[in-house]
LUMVOLO-202211 format. One record per residue: residue in one letter; x, y, z of N, C-alpha, C in turn. Coordinates in steps of 0.05 Angstrom, whole numbers. Example, Ala and Ser with C-alpha at 12.3 -4.5 7.8 and 13.67 -1.06 7.14 Angstrom:
# LUMVOLO-202211
<atom code="A" n_px="264" n_py="-114" n_pz="156" ca_px="246" ca_py="-90" ca_pz="156" c_px="264" c_py="-66" c_pz="156"/>
<atom code="S" n_px="257" n_py="-45" n_pz="142" ca_px="273" ca_py="-21" ca_pz="143" c_px="258" c_py="1" c_pz="157"/>
# end
This chain:
# LUMVOLO-202211
<atom code="M" n_px="-304" n_py="129" n_pz="189" ca_px="-288" ca_py="152" ca_pz="198" c_px="-259" c_py="149" c_pz="191"/>
<atom code="I" n_px="-248" n_py="124" n_pz="193" ca_px="-220" ca_py="120" ca_pz="187" c_px="-215" c_py="127" c_pz="158"/>
<atom code="N" n_px="-233" n_py="117" n_pz="140" ca_px="-229" ca_py="123" ca_pz="112" c_px="-230" c_py="152" c_pz="105"/>
<atom code="A" n_px="-248" n_py="167" n_pz="120" ca_px="-250" ca_py="196" ca_pz="115" c_px="-224" c_py="210" c_pz="122"/>
<atom code="Y" n_px="-213" n_py="204" n_pz="145" ca_px="-187" ca_py="215" ca_pz="152" c_px="-165" c_py="208" c_pz="132"/>
<atom code="F" n_px="-165" n_py="183" n_pz="124" ca_px="-145" ca_py="173" ca_pz="105" c_px="-147" c_py="188" c_pz="79"/>
<atom code="E" n_px="-171" n_py="190" n_pz="68" ca_px="-175" ca_py="204" ca_pz="43" c_px="-168" c_py="233" c_pz="44"/>
<atom code="I" n_px="-176" n_py="246" n_pz="66" ca_px="-170" ca_py="275" ca_pz="69" c_px="-140" c_py="279" c_pz="70"/>
<atom code="A" n_px="-126" n_py="263" n_pz="85" ca_px="-97" ca_py="265" ca_pz="88" c_px="-84" c_py="261" c_pz="60"/>
<atom code="G" n_px="-92" n_py="241" n_pz="46" ca_px="-82" ca_py="236" ca_pz="19" c_px="-87" c_py="259" c_pz="0"/>
<atom code="F" n_px="-110" n_py="271" n_pz="2" ca_px="-117" ca_py="294" ca_pz="-14" c_px="-98" c_py="317" c_pz="-8"/>
<atom code="Y" n_px="-93" n_py="323" n_pz="18" ca_px="-75" ca_py="344" ca_pz="25" c_px="-47" c_py="338" c_pz="14"/>
<atom code="Q" n_px="-38" n_py="313" n_pz="16" ca_px="-11" ca_py="306" ca_pz="9" c_px="-7" c_py="304" c_pz="-22"/>
<atom code="Q" n_px="-25" n_py="291" n_pz="-35" ca_px="-21" ca_py="285" ca_pz="-64" c_px="-32" c_py="307" c_pz="-82"/>
<atom code="V" n_px="-55" n_py="319" n_pz="-75" ca_px="-68" ca_py="338" ca_pz="-93" c_px="-60" c_py="367" c_pz="-86"/>
<atom code="L" n_px="-63" n_py="374" n_pz="-61" ca_px="-56" ca_py="401" ca_pz="-53" c_px="-26" c_py="405" c_pz="-47"/>
<atom code="E" n_px="-12" n_py="383" n_pz="-44" ca_px="16" ca_py="384" ca_pz="-37" c_px="22" c_py="399" c_pz="-11"/>
<atom code="D" n_px="4" n_py="397" n_pz="8" ca_px="6" ca_py="409" ca_pz="34" c_px="15" c_py="388" c_pz="54"/>
<atom code="Q" n_px="41" n_py="384" n_pz="55" ca_px="53" ca_py="363" ca_pz="72" c_px="46" c_py="367" c_pz="101"/>
<atom code="A" n_px="47" n_py="392" n_pz="111" ca_px="43" ca_py="397" ca_pz="139" c_px="14" c_py="389" c_pz="147"/>
<atom code="E" n_px="-5" n_py="396" n_pz="131" ca_px="-33" ca_py="389" ca_pz="138" c_px="-38" c_py="359" c_pz="135"/>
<atom code="A" n_px="-25" n_py="347" n_pz="115" ca_px="-28" ca_py="318" ca_pz="112" c_px="-17" c_py="304" c_pz="136"/>
<atom code="V" n_px="6" n_py="312" n_pz="145" ca_px="19" ca_py="300" ca_pz="169" c_px="0" c_py="303" c_pz="193"/>
<atom code="K" n_px="-12" n_py="326" n_pz="197" ca_px="-30" ca_py="330" ca_pz="219" c_px="-53" c_py="310" c_pz="218"/>
<atom code="V" n_px="-65" n_py="307" n_pz="195" ca_px="-88" ca_py="289" ca_pz="192" c_px="-79" c_py="259" c_pz="196"/>
<atom code="Y" n_px="-56" n_py="252" n_pz="184" ca_px="-46" ca_py="224" ca_pz="188" c_px="-40" c_py="219" c_pz="217"/>
<atom code="E" n_px="-28" n_py="238" n_pz="231" ca_px="-22" ca_py="235" ca_pz="259" c_px="-47" c_py="233" c_pz="276"/>
<atom code="T" n_px="-67" n_py="248" n_pz="269" ca_px="-93" ca_py="247" ca_pz="283" c_px="-106" c_py="219" c_pz="279"/>
<atom code="L" n_px="-104" n_py="210" n_pz="254" ca_px="-115" ca_py="184" ca_pz="248" c_px="-101" c_py="162" c_pz="264"/>
<atom code="L" n_px="-75" n_py="163" n_pz="266" ca_px="-60" ca_py="143" ca_pz="281" c_px="-66" c_py="145" c_pz="311"/>
<atom code="A" n_px="-70" n_py="169" n_pz="321" ca_px="-76" ca_py="173" ca_pz="350" c_px="-104" c_py="162" c_pz="357"/>
<atom code="R" n_px="-123" n_py="167" n_pz="339" ca_px="-150" ca_py="158" ca_pz="344" c_px="-155" c_py="128" c_pz="337"/>
<atom code="Y" n_px="-142" n_py="119" n_pz="316" ca_px="-146" ca_py="92" ca_pz="306" c_px="-118" c_py="79" c_pz="301"/>
<atom code="P" n_px="-104" n_py="72" n_pz="322" ca_px="-77" ca_py="61" ca_pz="319" c_px="-76" c_py="34" c_pz="304"/>
<atom code="Q" n_px="-97" n_py="20" n_pz="305" ca_px="-99" ca_py="-6" ca_pz="290" c_px="-120" c_py="-2" c_pz="268"/>
<atom code="N" n_px="-110" n_py="2" n_pz="244" ca_px="-129" ca_py="4" ca_pz="221" c_px="-116" c_py="-9" c_pz="197"/>
<atom code="N" n_px="-131" n_py="-12" n_pz="176" ca_px="-121" ca_py="-26" ca_pz="152" c_px="-105" c_py="-9" c_pz="133"/>
<atom code="H" n_px="-97" n_py="15" n_pz="141" ca_px="-82" ca_py="33" ca_pz="123" c_px="-54" c_py="38" c_pz="133"/>
<atom code="L" n_px="-45" n_py="24" n_pz="154" ca_px="-20" ca_py="31" ca_pz="167" c_px="4" c_py="32" c_pz="148"/>
<atom code="E" n_px="5" n_py="13" n_pz="130" ca_px="28" ca_py="12" ca_pz="111" c_px="30" c_py="38" c_pz="96"/>
<atom code="V" n_px="8" n_py="48" n_pz="85" ca_px="8" ca_py="73" ca_pz="69" c_px="12" c_py="97" c_pz="88"/>
<atom code="I" n_px="0" n_py="96" n_pz="111" ca_px="2" ca_py="119" ca_pz="130" c_px="31" c_py="122" c_pz="138"/>
<atom code="Y" n_px="44" n_py="100" n_pz="145" ca_px="72" ca_py="102" ca_pz="153" c_px="90" c_py="113" c_pz="131"/>
<atom code="Y" n_px="85" n_py="103" n_pz="106" ca_px="101" ca_py="113" ca_pz="83" c_px="95" c_py="143" c_pz="78"/>
<atom code="S" n_px="70" n_py="150" n_pz="80" ca_px="62" ca_py="178" ca_pz="75" c_px="74" c_py="197" c_pz="97"/>
<atom code="L" n_px="74" n_py="187" n_pz="121" ca_px="87" ca_py="203" ca_pz="143" c_px="117" c_py="205" c_pz="138"/>
<atom code="Y" n_px="129" n_py="184" n_pz="129" ca_px="157" ca_py="185" ca_pz="122" c_px="162" c_py="207" c_pz="101"/>
<atom code="L" n_px="146" n_py="207" n_pz="80" ca_px="148" ca_py="228" ca_pz="60" c_px="143" c_py="256" c_pz="71"/>
<atom code="G" n_px="122" n_py="258" n_pz="88" ca_px="115" ca_py="284" ca_pz="99" c_px="136" c_py="296" c_pz="117"/>
<atom code="Y" n_px="150" n_py="279" n_pz="132" ca_px="170" ca_py="288" ca_pz="150" c_px="198" c_py="290" c_pz="137"/>
<atom code="K" n_px="202" n_py="278" n_pz="114" ca_px="228" ca_py="274" ca_pz="102" c_px="245" c_py="300" c_pz="100"/>
<atom code="N" n_px="232" n_py="322" n_pz="93" ca_px="247" ca_py="347" ca_pz="90" c_px="243" c_py="366" c_pz="114"/>
<atom code="V" n_px="230" n_py="356" n_pz="135" ca_px="223" ca_py="373" ca_pz="158" c_px="235" c_py="364" c_pz="184"/>
<atom code="D" n_px="233" n_py="338" n_pz="189" ca_px="242" ca_py="326" ca_pz="214" c_px="253" c_py="298" c_pz="209"/>
<atom code="Q" n_px="279" n_py="297" n_pz="205" ca_px="292" ca_py="272" ca_pz="197" c_px="289" c_py="250" c_pz="218"/>
<atom code="T" n_px="287" n_py="257" n_pz="243" ca_px="283" ca_py="236" ca_pz="264" c_px="256" c_py="223" c_pz="260"/>
<atom code="K" n_px="235" n_py="238" n_pz="257" ca_px="209" ca_py="227" ca_pz="252" c_px="207" c_py="212" c_pz="226"/>
<atom code="A" n_px="220" n_py="223" n_pz="205" ca_px="220" ca_py="210" ca_pz="179" c_px="233" c_py="183" c_pz="182"/>
<atom code="D" n_px="256" n_py="181" n_pz="196" ca_px="269" ca_py="156" ca_pz="200" c_px="252" c_py="136" c_pz="216"/>
<atom code="H" n_px="237" n_py="146" n_pz="235" ca_px="219" ca_py="129" ca_pz="251" c_px="199" c_py="115" c_pz="233"/>
<atom code="F" n_px="186" n_py="131" n_pz="216" ca_px="165" ca_py="120" ca_pz="198" c_px="177" c_py="103" c_pz="176"/>
<atom code="K" n_px="201" n_py="111" n_pz="167" ca_px="215" ca_py="94" ca_pz="147" c_px="220" c_py="67" c_pz="159"/>
<atom code="N" n_px="230" n_py="66" n_pz="183" ca_px="237" ca_py="41" ca_pz="196" c_px="212" c_py="24" c_pz="201"/>
<atom code="L" n_px="189" n_py="37" n_pz="207" ca_px="164" ca_py="22" ca_pz="211" c_px="156" c_py="8" c_pz="184"/>
<atom code="V" n_px="159" n_py="22" n_pz="162" ca_px="153" ca_py="10" ca_pz="136" c_px="171" c_py="-13" c_pz="131"/>
<atom code="L" n_px="197" n_py="-9" n_pz="135" ca_px="217" ca_py="-29" ca_pz="128" c_px="215" c_py="-54" c_pz="146"/>
<atom code="T" n_px="208" n_py="-50" n_pz="171" ca_px="206" ca_py="-73" ca_pz="189" c_px="179" c_py="-87" c_pz="189"/>
<atom code="K" n_px="158" n_py="-72" n_pz="187" ca_px="131" ca_py="-85" ca_pz="188" c_px="121" c_py="-93" c_pz="160"/>
<atom code="Y" n_px="131" n_py="-80" n_pz="140" ca_px="121" ca_py="-86" ca_pz="112" c_px="145" c_py="-88" c_pz="93"/>
<atom code="P" n_px="164" n_py="-106" n_pz="99" ca_px="189" ca_py="-106" ca_pz="83" c_px="186" c_py="-114" c_pz="54"/>
<atom code="N" n_px="164" n_py="-127" n_pz="47" ca_px="160" ca_py="-136" ca_pz="19" c_px="141" c_py="-117" c_pz="4"/>
<atom code="S" n_px="133" n_py="-96" n_pz="16" ca_px="114" ca_py="-78" ca_pz="4" c_px="127" c_py="-60" c_pz="-18"/>
<atom code="V" n_px="111" n_py="-50" n_pz="-35" ca_px="121" ca_py="-31" ca_pz="-55" c_px="133" c_py="-7" c_pz="-42"/>
<atom code="Y" n_px="123" n_py="1" n_pz="-19" ca_px="133" ca_py="24" ca_pz="-4" c_px="161" c_py="19" c_pz="6"/>
<atom code="A" n_px="166" n_py="-4" n_pz="18" ca_px="192" ca_py="-11" ca_pz="27" c_px="212" c_py="-12" c_pz="4"/>
<atom code="K" n_px="203" n_py="-24" n_pz="-18" ca_px="220" ca_py="-25" ca_pz="-42" c_px="227" c_py="2" c_pz="-53"/>
<atom code="T" n_px="208" n_py="20" n_pz="-51" ca_px="212" ca_py="48" ca_pz="-61" c_px="231" c_py="63" c_pz="-42"/>
<atom code="I" n_px="229" n_py="58" n_pz="-16" ca_px="248" ca_py="70" ca_pz="3" c_px="276" c_py="61" c_pz="-2"/>
<atom code="L" n_px="279" n_py="35" n_pz="-5" ca_px="306" ca_py="23" ca_pz="-9" c_px="318" c_py="29" c_pz="-37"/>
<atom code="D" n_px="301" n_py="33" n_pz="-56" ca_px="310" ca_py="39" ca_pz="-84" c_px="292" c_py="60" c_pz="-95"/>
<atom code="P" n_px="300" n_py="86" n_pz="-93" ca_px="283" ca_py="107" ca_pz="-103" c_px="276" c_py="105" c_pz="-133"/>
<atom code="N" n_px="291" n_py="89" n_pz="-148" ca_px="286" ca_py="84" ca_pz="-176" c_px="267" c_py="61" c_pz="-181"/>
<atom code="F" n_px="257" n_py="49" n_pz="-159" ca_px="240" ca_py="25" ca_pz="-161" c_px="216" c_py="30" c_pz="-179"/>
<atom code="S" n_px="202" n_py="53" n_pz="-175" ca_px="179" ca_py="59" ca_pz="-191" c_px="186" c_py="61" c_pz="-221"/>
<atom code="S" n_px="208" n_py="75" n_pz="-227" ca_px="216" ca_py="78" ca_pz="-254" c_px="222" c_py="51" c_pz="-267"/>
<atom code="K" n_px="235" n_py="34" n_pz="-252" ca_px="242" ca_py="7" ca_pz="-262" c_px="216" c_py="-9" c_pz="-267"/>
<atom code="Q" n_px="197" n_py="-7" n_pz="-249" ca_px="172" ca_py="-21" ca_pz="-253" c_px="157" c_py="-10" c_pz="-277"/>
<atom code="N" n_px="158" n_py="16" n_pz="-281" ca_px="144" ca_py="28" ca_pz="-304" c_px="156" c_py="18" c_pz="-330"/>
<atom code="A" n_px="182" n_py="15" n_pz="-330" ca_px="196" ca_py="5" ca_pz="-354" c_px="187" c_py="-24" c_pz="-360"/>
<atom code="L" n_px="183" n_py="-39" n_pz="-339" ca_px="175" ca_py="-67" ca_pz="-343" c_px="145" c_py="-70" c_pz="-348"/>
<atom code="D" n_px="129" n_py="-53" n_pz="-334" ca_px="100" ca_py="-55" ca_pz="-336" c_px="88" c_py="-27" c_pz="-336"/>
<atom code="P" n_px="79" n_py="-17" n_pz="-359" ca_px="68" ca_py="10" ca_pz="-360" c_px="45" c_py="15" c_pz="-341"/>
<atom code="G" n_px="31" n_py="-6" n_pz="-333" ca_px="8" ca_py="-3" ca_pz="-315" c_px="16" c_py="-2" c_pz="-286"/>
<atom code="S" n_px="41" n_py="-6" n_pz="-279" ca_px="49" ca_py="-7" ca_pz="-251" c_px="47" c_py="20" c_pz="-237"/>
<atom code="Q" n_px="52" n_py="42" n_pz="-250" ca_px="49" ca_py="68" ca_pz="-238" c_px="20" c_py="73" c_pz="-230"/>
<atom code="Q" n_px="2" n_py="64" n_pz="-248" ca_px="-26" ca_py="66" ca_pz="-242" c_px="-33" c_py="49" c_pz="-218"/>
<atom code="N" n_px="-21" n_py="26" n_pz="-216" ca_px="-26" ca_py="8" ca_pz="-193" c_px="-16" c_py="21" c_pz="-167"/>
<atom code="L" n_px="7" n_py="34" n_pz="-168" ca_px="17" ca_py="48" ca_pz="-144" c_px="-1" c_py="71" c_pz="-136"/>
<atom code="Q" n_px="-11" n_py="86" n_pz="-155" ca_px="-29" ca_py="108" ca_pz="-149" c_px="-55" c_py="97" c_pz="-138"/>
<atom code="C" n_px="-63" n_py="74" n_pz="-148" ca_px="-87" ca_py="61" ca_pz="-138" c_px="-85" c_py="55" c_pz="-108"/>
<atom code="C" n_px="-61" n_py="47" n_pz="-100" ca_px="-56" ca_py="40" ca_pz="-72" c_px="-60" c_py="65" c_pz="-55"/>
<atom code="F" n_px="-52" n_py="88" n_pz="-65" ca_px="-55" ca_py="113" ca_pz="-49" c_px="-84" c_py="122" c_pz="-48"/>
<atom code="Y" n_px="-98" n_py="121" n_pz="-69" ca_px="-124" ca_py="133" ca_pz="-71" c_px="-147" c_py="115" c_pz="-64"/>
<atom code="N" n_px="-143" n_py="89" n_pz="-66" ca_px="-166" ca_py="71" ca_pz="-63" c_px="-166" c_py="54" c_pz="-37"/>
<atom code="L" n_px="-147" n_py="59" n_pz="-19" ca_px="-146" ca_py="43" ca_pz="5" c_px="-166" c_py="53" c_pz="26"/>
# end
């Protein structure tokens, strides 16, 4: 069930670009399953989903990523928006690896 919510939310956010619906599904997932193995990605995705809508909530999820997962690719991307570009320049397969994290968790 957790994976189904996670995949549906990712589909809304990444494929349909429906941030509002993605946020609803991610929030439902967190409410029903607060301890799951996707928290790092969920927090980052909620940060992105709220970023242009509710800065307080965006900051909350940004801080969760930065404090709970400080060495993650998501924390590095938050701290340096050019991180992905730099990684791509060093390793052409890195963008594929980042996308893998979103779609295969």
